[in-house]
Structures are given as C-alpha cells and as structure tokens.
C-alpha positions in Angstrom: -26.8 4.5 20.1 -26.0 6.6 17.0 -22.7 8.4 17.0 -22.7 12.1 16.5 -21.6 13.2 13.1 -18.7 15.6 13.4 -18.7 18.9 11.5 -15.8 20.3 9.5 -15.1 22.8 12.3 -15.2 20.0 15.0 -12.6 18.1 13.0 -10.3 21.1 12.5 -10.3 21.9 16.2 -8.7 18.5 16.8 -5.9 19.2 14.4 -2.3 20.1 15.2 -1.7 23.6 16.6 1.1 24.4 14.1 -1.6 24.7 11.5 -3.6 27.2 13.5 -1.9 30.5 12.7 -5.0 32.7 12.7 -4.8 33.1 8.9 -6.0 30.8 6.2 -5.3 27.2 7.1 -3.8 25.0 4.3 -6.5 22.3 4.8 -9.2 24.9 4.0 -7.4 25.7 0.8 -7.3 22.0 -0.1 -11.0 21.7 0.7 -12.1 24.8 -1.2 -9.9 23.9 -4.1 -11.5 20.5 -4.4 -8.3 18.7 -3.3 -9.3 17.5 0.1 -10.1 13.9 -0.8 -6.7 13.4 -2.5 -4.8 15.2 0.3 -6.6 13.2 3.1 -6.2 9.8 1.3 -2.5 10.5 0.7 -2.0 11.4 4.3 -3.8 8.3 5.5 -1.6 6.2 3.2 1.5 8.0 4.4 0.9 7.2 8.1 -0.4 3.7 7.4 2.6 2.9 5.2 4.9 3.2 8.1 3.6 -0.2 9.1 4.8 -1.8 5.8 7.7 -3.7 7.5 5.5 -5.3 10.2 6.2 -2.6 12.7 3.1 -1.6 14.5 1.7 1.8 13.7 2.2 4.1 16.7 -0.7 5.4 18.6 0.1 9.0 17.4 0.1 7.8 13.7 -3.1 5.9 14.3 -4.7 9.1 15.7 -3.5 11.0 12.5 -5.0 8.3 10.3 -8.3 8.6 12.2 -8.2 12.4 12.0 -7.7 12.5 8.3 -10.4 9.9 7.8 -12.8 12.1 9.8 -11.7 15.1 7.7 -12.4 13.2 4.6 -15.8 12.2 5.9 -16.8 15.6 7.1 -15.2 17.7 4.3 -16.3 15.6 1.4 -19.9 14.9 2.5 -20.7 18.3 3.8 -23.6 20.1 2.0 -22.4 23.1 0.1 
C-alpha cells in the first residue's frame, strides 16, 4: 500500500504550537526565502547529534527529526 504524501500544510499542522501565532510563521519565511533545506538539515543534525555520546535519542527528539525530514520532503519537492 502506497503511503499518502503529506502536503506542506499537513506538515505544519503537526508542528509545535509556539510557532502558531496567527502571523507569519518563521518556517514559511525560510521556505519562501529558499532556506528551508538548510534549516531542516541543521535541525535534523541538531536533534540527532544529541546521540553522539551513545545516549539514545529520546522519542521526542526522534519525532522532531521525523517532522523536519517531512518538512524537507514536502517543502523542497512541492511544485511552485
């Protein structure tokens, strides 16, 4: 069974509430400014790097890694 491809809006709805102020969201600025790929990759590295000393990445950090990977996939492959 083929997995449903998530849209940019689907991905954003899964994000943290503290970014949902009703105004312009920073992630939209990164996307529109052509910086989304760099931002998402840096965020993935940041959360994964917490495992550098052999400590398991927490479930919360793994969820963030997945979220940023989904953003990267949706935001950088979306037709303009």
